[in-house]
C-alpha positions as CSV (number, residue, x, y, z in Angstrom):
1,M,9.1,100.9,174.6
2,N,5.8,98.5,173.5
3,P,5.7,99.3,169.2
4,V,2.9,101.2,168.1
5,S,-0.5,99.0,167.2
6,P,-1.2,99.8,163.5
7,L,-4.7,100.8,164.5
8,E,-3.7,103.4,166.4
9,T,-2.6,104.9,163.4
10,V,-6.2,105.4,162.0
11,Y,-8.4,107.9,163.5
12,Y,-12.8,107.2,163.2
13,I,-14.6,110.3,162.1
14,S,-17.6,111.3,160.9
15,I,-18.1,112.1,157.5
16,P,-20.2,115.6,156.9
17,E,-23.1,114.7,154.5
18,D,-22.1,117.2,152.3
19,F,-18.4,116.0,152.2
20,K,-17.2,115.1,148.6
21,F,-13.8,114.3,147.5
22,S,-14.6,113.7,143.8
23,R,-17.1,113.3,141.8
24,N,-15.7,109.8,141.5
25,A,-15.3,109.0,144.6
26,M,-16.8,106.3,147.1
27,H,-20.6,107.2,148.4
28,I,-20.3,108.0,152.0
29,D,-22.6,106.4,154.4
30,S,-22.2,109.8,156.8
31,S,-24.0,107.9,159.6
32,I,-21.0,105.4,159.9
33,P,-17.6,106.6,161.5
34,L,-14.7,106.1,158.9
35,P,-11.3,104.6,159.8
36,V,-8.5,107.4,157.8
37,Q,-5.5,106.7,158.1
38,K,-3.2,109.4,159.8
39,K,-0.5,111.6,158.3
40,D,2.7,111.2,159.6
41,S,2.9,115.4,160.1
42,D,0.0,115.3,161.9
43,A,0.6,116.6,165.4
44,P,-1.2,114.5,168.3
45,G,-4.9,115.3,168.4
46,S,-4.7,116.7,165.5
47,F,-7.6,117.1,162.2
48,N,-7.8,118.8,159.3
49,M,-11.0,118.2,157.5
50,S,-10.1,120.4,154.6
51,E,-6.9,118.1,154.4
52,L,-8.9,114.7,154.2
53,T,-7.8,112.7,151.3
54,A,-9.8,109.3,149.7
55,E,-6.3,107.4,149.9
56,Q,-6.3,108.2,154.0
57,V,-9.8,106.7,153.6
58,L,-8.6,103.4,151.5
59,S,-5.6,103.1,153.4
60,G,-7.4,103.4,157.0
61,L,-9.8,101.4,156.0
62,L,-7.3,98.2,154.8
63,T,-5.8,98.4,158.5
64,V,-8.7,97.7,159.6
65,M,-9.4,94.9,157.2
66,A,-6.1,93.5,158.3
67,Y,-6.0,94.4,162.3
68,D,-9.8,93.8,163.2
69,P,-11.7,92.1,160.4
70,H,-14.1,91.6,163.2
71,H,-15.3,95.1,163.7
72,K,-18.7,96.0,164.0
73,N,-19.2,98.1,160.7
74,I,-16.8,95.5,158.5
75,L,-19.2,94.7,156.2
76,Y,-19.8,98.3,155.4
77,Y,-15.9,99.5,154.6
78,R,-15.7,96.2,152.3
79,S,-18.5,97.7,150.4
80,L,-16.5,101.0,150.2
81,L,-13.6,99.3,149.1
82,K,-15.3,96.9,146.0
83,E,-17.0,100.3,145.1
84,A,-13.6,102.3,145.1
85,R,-11.4,99.3,143.8
86,P,-13.0,96.9,142.0
87,D,-9.8,94.9,141.4
88,L,-8.9,95.3,145.0
89,K,-8.0,91.6,145.5
90,K,-5.9,91.1,142.5
91,E,-4.2,94.2,143.1
92,L,-3.3,93.3,146.6
93,T,-2.6,89.6,146.0
94,E,0.1,90.7,143.0
95,A,1.7,93.1,145.3
96,A,1.7,90.4,148.4
97,I,3.3,88.3,145.9
98,L,6.1,90.0,145.0
99,K,7.2,91.9,148.4
100,A,7.3,88.1,149.7
101,K,9.3,87.3,146.2
102,N,11.5,90.4,147.4
103,E,12.0,88.7,150.6
104,D,9.6,91.9,152.6
105,Y,8.2,89.6,155.0
106,E,6.7,92.2,157.1
107,L,4.7,94.2,154.7
108,A,3.2,91.3,152.5
109,E,2.3,89.6,155.8
110,E,-0.3,92.8,156.3
111,I,-0.8,92.3,153.1
112,F,-2.0,88.9,153.1
113,M,-3.9,90.0,156.4
114,A,-5.9,92.9,154.6
115,L,-6.8,90.5,151.5
116,R,-8.6,87.7,154.3
117,G,-10.2,90.4,155.9
118,F,-11.6,92.1,153.0
119,D,-12.9,88.5,151.8
120,P,-12.5,85.9,154.1
121,E,-14.3,83.1,152.3
122,D,-11.6,83.6,149.0
123,M,-9.7,80.2,149.8
124,V,-7.4,81.5,146.9
125,T,-6.1,83.9,149.1
126,V,-5.9,81.4,152.3
127,L,-3.4,79.3,150.0
128,N,-1.4,81.6,148.8
129,T,-1.1,83.0,153.3
130,A,-0.2,78.9,153.2
131,L,2.3,78.9,150.6
132,F,3.6,82.6,151.6
133,F,4.4,81.4,155.2
134,D,5.9,78.2,154.2
135,Q,8.4,80.5,152.1
136,R,8.9,82.4,154.7
137,A,9.8,79.3,157.0
138,D,12.0,78.1,154.6
139,S,14.2,81.5,154.3
140,Y,14.5,81.4,157.9
141,R,15.6,77.8,158.6
142,R,18.4,78.8,155.7
143,S,19.4,81.6,157.6
144,Q,19.2,79.3,160.9
145,L,16.7,80.8,162.5
146,F,15.1,77.6,163.4
147,E,12.5,78.2,166.1
148,D,11.5,81.2,163.9
149,A,11.4,78.7,161.0
150,D,9.8,76.3,163.0
151,A,6.9,78.5,163.5
152,Y,5.4,79.4,160.4
153,D,5.9,75.8,159.1
154,S,2.9,76.0,162.2
155,D,1.1,78.6,160.6
156,A,1.7,77.7,156.9
157,L,0.7,73.7,158.1
158,R,-2.8,75.7,159.7
159,Y,-3.7,77.8,156.7
160,Y,-2.8,74.4,154.7
161,E,-4.9,72.3,156.0
162,L,-7.8,75.1,155.4
163,A,-7.2,75.6,151.9
164,L,-7.9,71.6,151.9
165,A,-10.3,71.5,153.1
166,A,-11.9,74.6,151.2
167,E,-15.0,74.1,148.8
168,P,-15.2,73.6,146.0
169,V,-12.2,71.6,146.3
170,I,-8.7,73.6,145.2
171,P,-6.4,71.1,143.2
172,D,-3.5,73.1,143.9
173,A,-4.2,73.4,147.8
174,F,-3.1,69.4,147.6
175,F,0.1,69.8,145.1
176,N,1.5,72.3,146.8
177,A,0.2,70.9,150.4
178,G,2.4,68.2,149.5
179,F,5.4,69.5,148.7
180,F,4.9,71.2,152.2
181,F,4.9,67.5,154.0
182,L,7.3,65.9,152.2
183,K,9.5,68.7,153.3
184,Q,8.7,67.9,157.1
185,R,9.9,64.6,156.5
186,N,5.7,63.2,156.3
187,Y,5.8,61.1,153.4
188,K,1.8,59.5,154.4
189,R,1.0,62.8,155.2
190,A,2.3,64.0,151.4
191,K,1.7,60.8,149.3
192,D,-2.4,61.0,150.2
193,V,-2.3,65.3,149.3
194,F,-0.4,63.8,146.3
195,E,-2.8,61.2,145.4
196,T,-6.0,63.5,145.9
197,Y,-4.2,65.4,143.3
198,V,-3.9,63.2,140.6
199,A,-7.1,61.6,141.7
200,L,-8.9,65.7,140.8
201,T,-6.9,66.2,138.1
202,C,-7.3,62.8,136.2
203,D,-10.7,63.1,134.0
204,V,-9.2,66.3,133.0
205,N,-8.0,66.3,129.5
206,D,-4.4,67.3,128.3
207,E,-5.3,70.1,126.7
208,E,-7.7,71.7,129.0
209,L,-4.8,70.9,131.5
210,G,-1.8,72.1,129.7
211,E,1.7,72.5,129.9
212,N,2.5,73.3,133.7
213,G,-0.9,70.9,134.7
214,I,0.6,67.7,132.5
215,Y,4.1,68.4,134.5
216,K,2.2,69.3,138.3
217,K,0.5,65.2,137.5
218,N,2.9,63.7,136.6
219,R,5.3,64.8,138.8
220,A,2.8,64.0,141.8
221,Q,2.8,60.2,140.5
222,E,6.2,60.5,140.4
223,I,6.4,61.2,144.4
224,I,3.8,59.1,144.8
225,D,5.9,56.3,143.2
226,D,8.6,57.1,144.5
227,I,7.2,57.1,148.2
228,S,5.9,54.1,148.1
229,N,8.6,52.3,145.8
230,R,10.7,53.0,149.1
231,N,8.1,52.3,151.0
232,M,8.3,55.7,153.0
233,D,4.5,55.8,154.2
234,D,5.7,52.7,156.6
235,E,4.5,53.9,160.0
236,H,8.3,53.2,161.7
237,F,9.7,55.5,159.5
238,A,6.5,58.3,160.4
239,R,6.9,57.4,163.9
240,A,10.8,57.9,163.8
241,Y,10.6,61.4,161.9
242,E,7.9,62.7,165.1
243,L,10.1,61.3,168.5
244,I,13.2,62.8,167.2
245,S,11.8,66.0,166.0
246,Q,10.2,66.3,169.3
247,G,13.2,65.4,171.0
248,K,13.2,61.9,172.1
249,E,15.7,60.4,169.9
250,E,16.1,57.4,171.7
251,E,12.7,55.8,170.3
252,G,13.4,57.6,167.4
253,L,15.9,55.7,166.2
254,K,15.1,52.3,167.0
255,E,11.7,53.2,164.6
256,I,14.3,53.9,162.0
257,R,16.6,51.1,162.6
258,T,13.4,48.6,162.5
259,F,12.2,50.3,159.0
260,I,15.9,50.1,158.1
261,E,16.2,46.2,158.7
262,K,13.3,45.5,156.0
263,N,13.8,48.8,153.3
264,P,18.1,49.1,153.6
265,D,18.4,51.0,150.1
266,V,16.4,53.8,151.4
267,W,18.5,57.3,151.8
268,N,16.4,59.2,153.6
269,A,16.0,56.3,156.1
270,W,20.0,56.3,157.1
271,F,19.9,60.1,156.7
272,M,17.5,60.2,159.3
273,L,19.8,57.2,161.1
274,G,22.6,60.1,161.0
275,W,20.5,62.7,162.1
276,G,19.3,61.2,165.2
277,M,22.9,60.3,166.2
278,R,24.4,64.0,165.2
279,R,21.5,65.4,167.6
280,I,22.2,62.9,170.6
281,R,26.6,63.8,169.8
282,N,27.0,60.4,168.6
283,F,29.2,62.2,165.2
284,D,30.9,58.6,164.5
285,A,27.8,56.7,164.1
286,A,26.4,60.1,162.5
287,R,29.2,59.7,159.9
288,K,29.0,56.3,159.2
289,A,24.9,56.7,158.8
290,F,25.3,59.5,156.1
291,E,28.1,57.4,154.2
292,Q,25.2,55.0,153.8
293,A,22.6,57.5,152.4
294,L,25.2,58.5,149.8
295,L,25.5,54.9,148.5
296,C,21.7,54.7,148.3
297,E,20.1,55.8,144.5
298,G,18.7,59.8,145.4
299,G,20.9,60.0,148.6
300,K,23.7,62.6,146.8
301,T,21.5,65.5,148.5
302,S,23.3,68.8,149.3
303,D,21.4,68.4,153.3
304,T,23.1,64.6,153.0
305,Y,26.8,66.4,152.3
306,N,26.4,69.2,154.8
307,E,25.2,67.1,157.4
308,L,28.5,65.0,156.8
309,S,30.9,68.0,157.2
310,I,29.0,68.4,160.0
311,C,30.6,65.0,161.8
312,L,33.7,65.6,160.3
313,L,34.1,68.6,161.4
314,E,33.7,67.1,164.9
315,A,36.4,64.2,164.0
316,G,38.6,66.8,163.6
317,D,39.0,66.0,159.6
318,T,38.7,70.0,158.5
319,D,39.6,68.7,155.0
320,G,36.8,66.5,154.0
321,A,34.0,68.6,156.4
322,R,35.4,71.2,153.5
323,K,35.0,68.9,150.6
324,M,31.6,67.8,152.0
325,L,30.5,71.5,151.5
326,E,31.9,72.6,148.4
327,E,30.2,69.3,147.1
328,A,27.0,70.7,148.6
329,L,27.6,74.2,147.8
330,S,27.7,72.4,144.1
331,K,23.9,70.8,144.4
332,D,22.6,73.8,145.9
333,A,24.4,77.2,144.9
334,E,22.3,79.7,146.7
335,N,22.0,77.9,149.8
336,T,23.2,80.4,152.7
337,K,23.2,77.4,155.6
338,I,26.1,76.1,153.5
339,M,27.6,79.4,152.8
340,S,27.6,80.1,156.6
341,N,28.9,76.3,157.5
342,L,32.1,77.2,155.3
343,G,32.6,80.0,156.9
344,Y,32.8,78.4,160.0
345,L,35.2,75.9,158.6
346,Y,37.4,78.6,157.6
347,L,37.2,80.7,160.9
348,K,38.5,77.6,162.5
349,E,40.9,77.3,160.5
350,G,42.1,80.7,160.8
351,N,41.3,82.2,158.0
352,P,38.8,84.8,158.5
353,A,39.4,86.9,155.3
354,K,38.3,83.6,153.4
355,A,34.9,83.6,156.2
356,A,34.2,87.4,156.0
357,A,34.0,86.3,152.0
358,Y,31.7,83.4,153.0
359,F,29.5,85.6,155.7
360,Q,29.4,88.3,152.5
361,A,27.8,85.7,150.4
362,V,25.1,85.1,152.4
363,L,24.2,88.8,152.8
364,E,24.2,89.0,149.2
365,Y,21.1,86.5,149.0
366,D,19.8,87.6,152.0
367,P,20.6,90.8,153.4
368,D,18.8,90.5,157.3
369,D,21.2,87.2,158.2
370,K,21.7,87.7,162.0
371,I,24.6,85.0,162.2
372,A,26.3,86.6,158.9
373,L,25.7,90.1,159.9
374,A,26.8,89.0,163.5
375,E,29.9,87.5,162.0
376,L,31.1,90.5,160.2
377,S,30.9,92.7,162.6
378,R,32.6,90.6,164.9
379,L,35.8,89.5,162.3
380,E,35.0,93.6,161.5
381,T,35.8,94.6,165.6
């Protein structure tokens, strides 16, 4: 069965000239049909004008904002919303951010859609949308739903690019996009946007910046210096990540080896070498690369320990793999990917009770984690 489109839950009705919701209600143009949200109790094809409420109209208008922002009467509908709810944008933004924080992603996305339909020129909403998709991608990646995560990364990138091109400029767009590009290991682009952020804030005095602004400017400069000192904006480094991500591991490995020859102390480079080797199932070479990453400054990250555990597990060293995963979890206690890997390790060792405990821990952070739900269901049966 095909899911019902949200627009199919909306009536378009003509309001009689003498119809009034209340003396403080919006002023309706009776010549323009109004979108009205159906009630759950409405029978198909039935509608009782005497039971119509202002809330039904507001809900209908918001549905049109979200799913039909190019409607021929959209300007009129926007004016009605502005009149009825002068603080609507603030209310919706706060609601969307709260829903995203609580991982109610479907409703959060719908609210952001309504916000963009309500005011398509508002670049702050565009930036908030980018942050939302960025957060959603992280959540799916933690749950090892990599295709979904990649799709939301693409959405995040699209909205970050729009926010970066905004006029007047939005400094925070550059700061937040910098971290997005760091996660993508696009260090050259990350450095560029962080440099722009520093340039945009360099003439702002500390009092005007405030404590948070000072922190952000200093943090951006730290990242710029780190990328420069480690030469991570080098073309070989960037090309290696691009090729390995595209499934061209052999070509990417050549690029990262070239980089390592000139920059042997960059942990990120050894990590990328290990990542590429693991993808082609050369686990021994991958293990050596991850071990080298741990020896470099900054390399003792949860991701490095997690990746190393996979290599050790493939070699049959379950004790070593467990130690690496426990170290990873000590550095990132809420990482559900690491918890799941510990669950699989205990399954491999024939300890279903311990495995179930880790899968249950995953659900405490992400109740909808499909992998944990499936494994727990399998264990129960």
